[in-house]
Each structure stands twice: as C-alpha cells, then as structure tokens.
N, C-alpha and C positions, 0 to 999 in steps of 0.2 A: 317389398323395400330392396330386397337383396337383388331382384331382377333389376329394377329400375337403377339402382347405384352399376350395376354390370354393364348396362350398356354403354357409356362413353370410354370404357377401358380400352377395347380392342380396336379403336376407330381414331387413330391418329391423324385427324383430318387437319389440312392446311388451315392456318389463322383465318384467311380469307372467307371460310366456308363456315366457320361458327356463328359469327353473329347474325345471319338470316336464321339458323336453326334455333338460337336463342330467341330470338322476335317472334318466330313464329309459334312457340309452346305456348307463351303467355296469352298472344291474342286468340289464339284457338281455346285455351282455357277460359280467358275471360268470357268469350262467346258463347261458350257452354254453359257457364255459370249464370249468364245472362238471359239464356233460355229455358233455365228450368223455373223459374217461376211461372212463365207462360206455360210449360208443360204440366205443372203443378195444379194451375188453374183450369187447365184442359181436364184432367182427370176429375178433379172436384165438379166441374160443370158437368160430365157425364153420368157422375154418380147422383148429382141433383136431378138430371133428366131422368134417369131410372126410378127415382124417387117419385118424380110427377108423373110418370107412365103408371107406376104401381097405383099411385092413388086415384087416378083416373079411371083404370082398367078393373080397378076392384081386385080383391086378393084372389089367389090363384097358386097352383103348385109353384110355378115357376118364377111367379113375383113376389112371393111372399118370404116369411124368415125362415130360417134354416131347419129343415125338418128335424124333429127331435126323435125319432125312432131310433138311431144308434144312440145317442144320449141315455136315453130312458132305459136302453137295455145296459149299457155299461154302468149306470147309478144302480140298477136293480143287483147286477153282479158284484159290485163293490159292496153293497148293503150284504149280499149274502156272504161275502169275504169277513165281512165285520161279525156276523151274527156265528160264523164259524170260530172265528178268534175269540170271541167271549165264550162259546160253549167249550172252546178245547184250550184256552190259555193256561189252566192247570193240569192237562194232560199231554198236551202234544210234546214232544221231544223239543221241537225248534223253541217252544216258549219255556217248557220246564228245564232244559238244560242251556238255554241261550240267552233270549231276551229277558225273560224273568232274572235270572243270576245278576244282568246286567242292571236291571230296575232297582232290584234289591240293593246292589253295590252302590248304585248313585243315590238312591233314596237314603241310604245309611250314612252316604258321606255328606250329604248336605246337612241331614240332622245332626250329624257327629259335629260339625262345623259349627252348625248353630247353638248345640248344646256348649261348646267349649265357649264360644261367645257370651252364651248365658251365664256359664259358671265364673266368667272372669267378673261379673257384674259391671255395670256401667263405669265405674272408677277404674276398674282393672283395663277394660276397654280403652278408654279414654287415654291412660298413661301409656299403653302398649302402643297405641296409634300416634302417639306424640312421639315418642323415644323411635318407634320405627320409622316415621317420617323425619325426624332430625338425621338419623343415620343414612337415608336412602336419598333425601332431597335437601337436606340443610334446614336451618331455622326459618328462613322466609316462606317456607311451604306450611309450617306449623299452624300459623293463625287461620289458613283455609281449612285445614281437617279439624281443629277446635269450634270452627263455625259452624262446620256442619256437625259434628256431634252435637252442639249446643241447641241446633235447631231439632234434630232427632228428638232431644228429650223436650224441649219447650213445647213443640207441638204435639206431644204424648204420642211419638210414633217411633219411640226407642225399640221396641219388639218387633215393629215392622222392618223398619230399618236394619235391624239386625239379620232377620231372616233373607231380606233382599241381599246383604253384604255375604250371607254364608251361600247363596246360591250363585252370586258372582265369583266367589273365589273358587268354588268347585268347577263352575263352567269353565273359567279362565285356565285353571290347571290341566283341564281335560284338552282345552283347545291348544294350549302351548305344549304339552306332552303329545299330541298329534301333528301339531303345526310346524313347531321346529324342526323335528327329523327330516319330516318332509320338504321343509324349505331347504334344509342342508343337502338332502338328495338332489334337490332342483338345481340348486346352486353348483353343485359338482358335478352335474349330468346334464349334457344338453338334451339327450333323447326322453332322460326323465321329465325336464322342463317341458317340453314340447308336449308332454302326455298331459301333465298337470295343466296347461294353461286353459284348453278348452272346459276343464271341471272347475277351475276357480273362475272362470268368466261367467259361466253358466250358475255358479252358487252366488256370484255377486249382482247378476241380472235378478234374482229370484226377490220377491218383496219377503219381509219377514214372515208377514201373516201366511205364506204358502208353506212355511216349515212346521206350522203347528200340527196340521191335521197328521200326517205321515208318523209323527213322533206320538200322537196321542195312540194311533194305531198299535204301534209297536210296544209302546210303554204303559200306556193309558192314561188317566189324568193325574196330574200330581207333579212333585217335583222331579222324579225322575226324566219324564218327558221334557218337562222345562229346561232342565240341564243339558240334556243332550241338544235340543232345538237351540239353545243358546251357545253351546261347545259348537257346533256345526255352523252356525251363523257367523260366529267370530273367526272362524279357522282361517277365511282366505288372505288377511292381512298378515296372519303370523307365517302362512307358506311364501306369500309374495315376498315380503320385505325381508326374512330371512335369506330367501334365493337371493334377492338383489345384494344383501350384505356379503354374503359369501364370494359373488361374483365381483364386488367392488373391491376386495382385498389387492393391495399393490402387486402387480404380477411379479415386480423383481424379487421381493419377500418371499414368494412363494417359490420362484425358480430358485433362488438362495438355499432356502430350506431343502429343497428336493436334491439339489446338487452336493448338500451335506449328508445324503444317505438316509434322510427322515422318512419313515414310514407315512403311508395315508392318516393313520390315526394321530401320529405325532404331527403332521401338517396340520389336521383340521384343530386338534386341542391345544396346540402350543402357538399357532400363527393365523389361521383364518377366524377362527371364533375370538381369539382377544381382540383382533384387529377389527372384526365386525360387531363388537359389542354394542358402539352407540347405535347402531342402526337397528339391530335387534331390538334393543329397548325400545326404539321408536314403533316397531311392530307389535310388542308386548302393550305400549300404550294402545294404540289402536285397536288391538283386540279386546282390550279392557273397555273400551268406549264403545264399542260393538256390541260386547256382553251386556253393559249397564242398559242399551238401547234394547235388546230383546228380553231381559229378565223383565223388563215393565210391560211388554207386549205379551208376555209368557203367563201374565196374572190370569189371561182368557181361558189357560188350560190348568189353573188351580196352583200355580207358583206361588201366591199370596204375596205379603210384603207390601213395599210402597207402591207398586203397581196395582194391587189389587183395592188399595185406599184410593187412587186416583179413579180407576174404574167404577168402584162402588159411588164415589162422589158425582162423576158425571152422569152416571145412569139414573141418578137422583135429580140432577141439574143443580146441585149444592156446589155453587162456585168455591165458597169459603172453604169448605173442606178439601175440594180439588186443589186449591191454591197452596193450603198447607203441605198436602202429601206432594205436589209439584215440586215446592220450594226444596222440600227435603231431598227430592230424587235429583234435582238440578244440582244442590250443593254437594250430595255423594259424587256425582259425574265430575263436578268441577274439581274436589277434591282429588279422587283418582286420577285426573288428568293432569293436575299440577303435580303431584308426587311422582307418577311416570315420567312425565317430561322432563322435570328437573333430574331425576336420577339417569336418565338416558343423557341428559347435558353433563354429568360429572357433577353436580351441586353437592352432591352429600359430603359427609363429615370424612370420608376415605376410611382406610385402615390405620389404626393408632399403630406407633412403632412399639417394638420389645413387650414387656409384659403386659402393658395397656392395651393389647391386642386382644386378650381375653377378659381383661378388669372390666372393660367398658360394657361388653356384652351381659357380663355377670352381674354388674350393678344394675342394668336396665333390667333384667330379670328379676331381681330381688326387689325393685320397686314396683312392679307389676304384681308379684306375689305379695307385697304387703298392703298394696290397694285392694288386692281382691280380697284377702284374709278381713282387713279392717271391713272390707261392706259386708262380707258375712256374718261378722261378729256384731256389727251393728243393726243386721237383717235390713240393708240398703241394697240390696242386690239390684232390684229394680228402680227405675227413674223415679224420684219423688213425686207423687200427683201433685203437692203443692207448689212444685216447680214448674208446672205446665202453664203455658200462656197460649190461649185459642183466640186466633184472629178469623175464625169462621163469619162469627157474627157480624164484624166491622165491616169485612170483605162483603158479605151478602147484602150489607147496607148499602155499601159504596156500588156495588153492581146494580141495585135495585136505581138508585140515585141515576148511575148512568143511563141503564134503560129508559127511565123517565123520561131524561134529556134528550137522547140521540137514537132511543128505542125505535121510534118512527121511522128515522131517517134511514138506520140500518136495516128494519123490514122491508121498507119500500125499494133498498137497492138490492135487498136479496131476492124480493117478488120480480123486480126488474130482470136481474140476472137470469132467474129461472124462465120467465114468461118470454124473453127475447133472445135468450143467448142459448142455454143448457138444456131447454126444453126442445128447441126446434131442431137442434143438432141431435139429440138423443132419438128423436122422431125421425130423422133423416137415415141414421144408422140403423134404429130398428125396423124400420118400414120400407126400407129399399129392398129390392132383391137381393137375397143373402149371396149369390153368386157374383152380383155386381159390386158389393162390398169387400168381398175376396180380391177381385181383379183390381178394384180400387187401390186397396192396402199394396198390392203387387206393384202396381203403377207409380204409386210414391215410391215404394222401394227402389223401382229402375231408374225414377228421376234421380232421387237424391243419393242412391249409393250403389246402381249398378245391378245387373241381371241377378245376382246372387243374393243379394238383398231382397230383390224382388221375390224371388222364390221361398226364401225364408219368412218373408213377412206374410205373403199371401198364405202359406200354408200353415201359419200359426195362427192366423186370422180364422181360416178354415178350421182348424183343431178346436177352436173355442165351440164351434157350432156343433162338431162330432161329440163334443163332451156334453152337450144337451144343456147348455148354459148361454145360448146366443144374445138372447135379449138383455140378460142382465150383463154380460161380457160388453155388447155395445153401449148399454146406458154408463157402464164403468168406463169406456174408452170415451165417451163424450164428456164425461167429468176432467178426465184426466188432459183431452186435448184443450178445454176451456181455461183450467189451471195454468196447463204449461204454457199457453199463450197469453196469460197476464204475467206470468213468472218472468218469461224471455222478456217481453216488452221492458217492464220494471228494471229488470237485472241488466239488459244490455245498456239501458239509458244509465243508471247509476254507474255501472262500470265504466262507461265511457267518461261520465263526469269524473270518476276518480282517478282515471288515467291522465285526466288534463288538469288535475290538482292536488297536488302533494299533500296539501292540508286536509281536504278531504277523505283523501287514502289514510291519513295519519289517524283521523278521527274514527273511520271505518274499521280498521284493522281490529281493535279490540273489542269491538261490537260484531263482528263477524266471527271472530275465536268465540267469544261467548255462546254465538248462535249454534255454532256448529259443536259445540260442547253439549248442548240440551238435548236429552232424549226426545225421538219425535213424539211420543205420546203427550209430552207437556205441551205442546203447541196447540192442542184442543181444547185446553182449560180457558185460554183468552177469547177463542174463536167462539166457544160456546157462551161465554159471558157476553159477548157483543152480537151474535146471531142467534143463540138459542139451539135448537136440537135441528137437523135436517142436514141437506147437501151443502148449502152454502157456508156453514161454518167448517166443513171438511175441507171445501175448496179453498177458504181462507186461511187455514191451517198447513195447507199444502203449499201455497204459494208462500208464504212465510217462512216454512221450513226450507223449501227449495231455493230461495233467494242467495243465501250465501254463496254456495260453489259457483252460481252463475256470475254474481259479482265480481268474485275473485278471478275468475277464467279469464273474462272480458277484460279486466283491469290488466292482468297480467300478459296477457296476447297483445294488447296495444302498447303497453310498455317494452315489450319485447320486441318491438319492430325494428329493424337496424337504423342506427343514426344516420348513417349514409342515405337511405333512402329518404329519410325525412328531410335532411340538408338539400338533396338535390331538387325536392320537389319546393321546397321554400325558395331557394335560389332562382327557379324558374317563375316564380310569382304567384305560387298557389296561394289560395286563401285559406283561412282554418277551416271552411267546411269542405272545401277540395281537398284539403290534406288528409281531412279524417276520412272521407267516404271513396277517394281515388288511392290512397295510400294505406294509411295505419289499417283501415277494415279489410281491405282485401289480402295485405300481408299478415292480419292476424287470424285469417279464416280458420285455420286449424284450431285455433283456441277457442274461436266463436263456436266452431261444430261441436266441440268438447263441450262446451257450457251448455249448450242446446241439449246435446244427449245426457247430461248428467242431471239438467233440471227437470227434463221429462221423466226420468228413471225416479228421482226423489219425488216427484209429483205422483207419479203411480202409487209409490209404496206408501204415500202419506193418505191419498185417497182412498185407498183399501182399508187403512186402519181407521178411516172415517166413519164406518161402520158402527163404530162404538157410540158415535153421536147422530147415529138416525142418518147416515149416508145411502145405506141400502146397496143393492147389487151385490158384485161377488163377495165384497167383504162381508156382508151381512149372512150370505149363505154359507160362508166359512164358520162365523161365529153361531149361526144357527144349527148347522151340523154338528158343531163340538158341544153345544148344550142340550142338543135333542139326541145324539147319538146317532147322527144320520150320516154314516161314513159316506155313501155315495155322493151326497150332494155337496158335503165339505171338501172332499178330494177334489172332485170334478172343477169346483169352483176355484180351489187353490191352484188346480193345474191350468186352469183356464187365467188365472192371474199370471202364471208364469208365460203363458203364450203371449198374451198381451205384452208382457215385459220384454219377451225377445222380438217380437215384431215392432216395438218402438225402437228397440235398441238398433235393431239392424237399420232401420230407415234412416235414423239420426245419426248413425255413425260417419255416414256421407263418405267421401273420397278425399279425406284427409290427407294422405298420401301424394296428391295428385294434384295439390294446391291449385 
C-alpha cells in the first residue's frame, strides 16, 4: 500500500502525459482479471489429467498419496510426549509449579463464579441480571434478558445455563485482562502493532476446533482447558479493536494534552481511554460473542453446560432436546449481544447525580440480597420443577412429520450431492499424485494472489501430508470447496439483489444480524433435522452459517461504488446488466474478494465442526483423539486444519490492493 501510494509523488509529469498512464492501468488489470479464470481452468485441467493418469497407470510411489512415513513418526513422537505428560504431570516442575497452578486457579475461578450464581439462587440471579441490564443498557434491553432467563428455567436448563455463564464470565475476563493492555500497546506503538498483526491474523485463521487439543495437552480435560481455549479464541478482537480505538482518538486532543505537560499515563487515562470508550466496548462485545461460540464448542473437552446438552442431543439424534438447548444458548447470545451493544452506544441510565450516585447501587444490592434470602428461606434456590415446560416431544413429532413429507426428497438431494459432486471431488484430491495436488494449490495461489501466496498455499498443503493425515485433509478440503461454492453462489446473488433493492436490504438486515449472533454449533440442529447424520448436514450448516458475511460484503461493496461512475455509465446508455457487470461488480472487486475469503474461512470452521454430526475427516480425528487420549492423531489433525485454513486464506485474499 505504501509503496503504491508513493509512486506518483516524485513524478510531476505534465498533464498531457497523465491520461495515457491512467488508461493503461485499468486495461492491463482488466486483461489480467480476464485471464485468471482461464489460468485457473488450466491448473484444474492439469490436476484432472494427473488423476486420470494415476487411474490408468495404477498405484505407484510417484502417482499415489502422500507417503505417511514422516506423519506416522510425528504421531508416534506426539503420543510419546502425551504419555510423558501423563506420567509426569504431578512431578515435573514445568507442571508442578506452572501449568498445574494455572489449571487449579482457572478451575477454581469457574467454580467460584458458578457457586456464586448458585448461591444467589434463580430469583437473585434474575434480579441482579435485570438491574445490571437496566444500569448498563437501559430498560429496552431488559425484556431480552428476562426472556433468556425464562427459557433457561422453563426448558429445565437453569443449572446448565449458569455453568455456561460462569465459564463465559471467567473466559471473557481473562481475554480482556490480556487483550485490552495488548491493544493499548499496539495502539501506542507502531512496532508492537506490526509484531502483533501476523499473530492475530494467524489466530483468526485458526478454526475453533484447532484450539482444543493443545489446551487439553497443557491443562487436561475440564473447565481449565475450556476457559483457556475460550479466552485465547476470543482475544483477537479485544486487541485489534482496542488498538484501533486508541489510534482513532483525535490527534488534536492528544497534542493539546501533551503540550500541557501531561505524562504518558495521564494522556492514556484522561484522554485516550475516555475518548476511545465506545469503540473499546465494541471490542468487548465481539470478545463476548466469540466466547459464547467457543464455550459451546468446548463441551467436547468437558466444559459442560448448554453446549454439552446440545452435543448429547445431537449424538442421539434427539432434535427436540437439541432445539431446547439451542434456543437457550441462542437467547443467551442475543441477550449478551444486546446488553454490550446498548452499553457501547451509551443507552444505559448513566451516573446518578449527588447522593443518588451511591443510593441506586445500594438499593439494587439490597434487592438482590432480599431476593436471595427469600429463595433460601423458602427452599426455592433451584428453578421449580413444576415450572418447566418441555417442547422436545412436539418438536420431535414435528420433525418426524417433516421427514415423512420431505425426507425422501432431502435424502435424494443429499445422495445426488454425494454421488455426483462431493465424492468425485474427494476422489480427485485423494487419488491424484500428491505432488501434483501441492503444485495445483501453488498454481491457484499464483493465479489469484501472486507468487507469495503460491509458496504459502503449496507449503501448507504439503504440510498436511507431512503431518500424516493427507487423505482426511483432502476429504475435508473437498467438503469445504463444495460448500464454499454453494455459499458464494447464493450469497453473491442475494447480495446483488439486496444492493439493487432498498426494501430487500431492509428486510435482510435484522435477519442477518440475528444469524451472525447465533453460535455456529446451533446451525447443526436444523441441518440434522432435515438431512440426518452425515456429511450433507455438515455442508448444509456450513452454507447457512457462512452466508451472512458474504451477503453483507457484496451488498456493501456494490452500494459503495462511486455514484459518478454509475451516472457516467447510465449517461452513455448502459443497460442494467451492463451497469452491473461492467461497472458495479468490477469496482466492488475488493469487497467481493473479501466476501469470498470470509465465506470460505467460515465454511472451513463449520465443516470441521460437522464431525459432531458424522462429517468425518479431520474434525472426527480431532474429536476421536480427544476422546481416546490419542494426542498424536488429534494434534496433527488440528494442525492440518490450520494448514488448510492458511492455504485457503492465502489463495482467496487475492490482489485486493491492485484492483
């Protein structure tokens, strides 16, 4: 970016020379853009030719899959590391005076928060939540919080909800305690910002599943590992948005404060943090939402709570119970999102004047204490069983009716997808010579994003073979490519329609907001209800999960095209189709590329999670390694997921800066 912007500065060319240079740039870029599909098809054709040659010539060392010698050696070494850790966890100084202390501290923190919520009893929690919401976000948000509490109790999931809430509170506090100071440093230091940027990029590329195995290795199964995994997963937005907030403080205010002799600490606490408060609260909101998503996934490593309720229901294909637990986690996510969002917008009650400044909090604490005391006195600390209403039976009956009505059609469509699209693509990737697949990955990287992306994507794909999970990596890649193609096709179409219709955009906005609030785990429930267990429901869930950002980015990109360019095209007699294909889409190319990138990365995260409903491949290897204490298989599979994410990210980032 800096190099590109620096080029025109030293060249005061005469005005007559400027127009040809301007005209040459776009035409060259357009020719390059037109040639990329042809080049990509050429790379795909070479890969298909290699696959055909391997089928005709038969298996051989140079035409077969990736040799697993290095992978098996690595898996064996990692299993040995795990065996050593198990044998020395209570004797090695590394654990005895390090990770074990952290594990005990985190486990105790989660337990203490959970015990505090249990001691308050459900009336005390409801009163505390209501008053805290009123103070932080105003009365408009209170009904959402009360609705969440009502669902927790009526669904018989109060205890599970409090467990999940305790883990979220602990994890978010850890993420903010670590993330906000790092964000402040990054906002005040260009060098530290450059140091943190690739780390945060890497962390945000990693699918959530990839965080689980390293945490289990260090902290064991249970709340400590879940808390650390959740906190680490949720840190990036806290760092990024805090740094952005600090850098966005008005330079005049900073200069004025500095000129008056303020110390750096005074500048930070009296100017930068107060002026950046609203943006920092947005970072808190994003941190909480990521924590909600990860806490549900962390049920795989013993986090318990609502995530475990969904996981157990899905494993038994009990759609009714899964819907109950899913509704609870959805309302929890919506409530937390609304409270933190409203607080960031300053919709709370603010600070009372004079003596009321202490009177209002004191009255609130008294109300919480009274509700808690009454609950203990009446022995009503737990939600009354008689107040529970289960919808599992009617939901299961409705699901059976839907299956009877359209089950044949969904099964047939799923079989067609497997037989004619997914299985052939998987066969090509797993049956082609491994070195040709690596070269094809590098070729696609070179076509779409340049030679650096070619090296990175080729090396990342080769790394999946060195990790010993080549076949499952290629099968996962095939699932991601199929789901991503469907996602991008639907998302781009809907995004274009939304950009051309203000009414459709207004209708879609709250729907997309709600979809992006939902934890990804929840998307598996309707997919299982429609398609049962297997790879198809995982792909369906991935498509729906990844659609919102694609639609938003396409819509925003097209709407952001300069009005002057559109008016010039219209004045020259362009039709609606020409205006779209020749002006709007080319000028929105940067947003379209970002939409493709975000769609594919979200599809990868969801496809891997689909292992919980029978999708198999790398996600299953991670879950199997966690359940069977096979660290080598689980960790290498998690690393392979990261490698796939890195390869897909590099290829789909494109040359956005070169329009």
